[in-house]
C-alpha positions, 0 to 999 in steps of 0.5 A: 191064099187064104180063101177068106182072104181073098174074099177079103180083098175081092170085098175091098176092091170092089168097095174101092172101085164103086168109091172110084166110079162115083168119083169119077161121076162127081167129077165129070157133072162137075166138068159138064155143069162148069162148061153149062155154066160158062156157056151162059155167061159168054158175051153175046150181040148187043142185038141179043142182051134183052134176049133169053136163050139156051146156050148151045151147051144145053142142046149138045147135052140133050142129044147126047143124054137121048144118043147115048141112053137109045143106044144102050137100050138098042144095042143091049137087045142087039147084044143081049146077055143074062143080064138083059131085060125087058126092065133094063131096056125100059129103063134105058128107054126112059133116060133117053125120052127124058132128053127130049124134054131138054132138046125142046126146051132148048128151041121152046125157051126163046124169051125177051124182055123188055121195060114193060114186061117179058115176051115168053115161049113154052115147051107146050102150049102157046107163049105170051106177054107178061107185064112186070106191073102184073107180077103177083108172086116171084121166087126162086126155086133152089131145087129146081133151079128156076125163077118162077113168076106168076101173075095177077091172072094166075099166069106162070112163067118158070126161068131156067138159070140155064139161060142166057140173058139172065143179067138184062132179065134180073135188072129189067124185073127189080127196076119194074116190078112191084117190090112187095110182088118178089120174096126177100130172099128171091131179091137177094139172089135177083140183085147178085145176078143184076151183078153178073152172078147168077144162081149156080147151075149145079150146087145149093150152096152158092145161093145161100152163101149169096144170100147169107153174104148180102143179108148179114147176121140175124138176130132173132 
């Protein structure tokens, strides 16, 4: 075989393999996020309706990521090769450490809604109680996937879209908070959440589609 043809074939194969890796990664992430999305909407006992909690899938994902990257960091040094260096170990150890806040948030992000307000917990620092009528700002972050609540005293509470109990949270917030405190786009997303359609845990397009469908055409 002509060497140039062989090189061309190998390059084409490498590009195809790289493309397949990205497709496989996207497929796996879609399956995981779909599992998380279904987990947060599972029926719960009536006594838990007003509680905002992470589903068990959040804990499983956090632990799995920590164990995976920690194991890679250890194994790559025990069975060292030419690609092993201090920075590759640091990268894998860093990914393992990034999984720990996910595990911690599973236990710390335990909130409860009531007609008067939201009793919240924190990963770092003490929790507290946030009254609906004292809210100064309510916004939804598409990038971070959380509702950001800020009181008139400056207290900020963030509610992740991965939590169970979001529909009841949205219903209580819409019914008891001052309308002028809620961002117009966020109000549309909250209404969809209250109707049982919380924001996607993965894609931003779903929120944008929901907003467009509810707000109708704009005439600037």
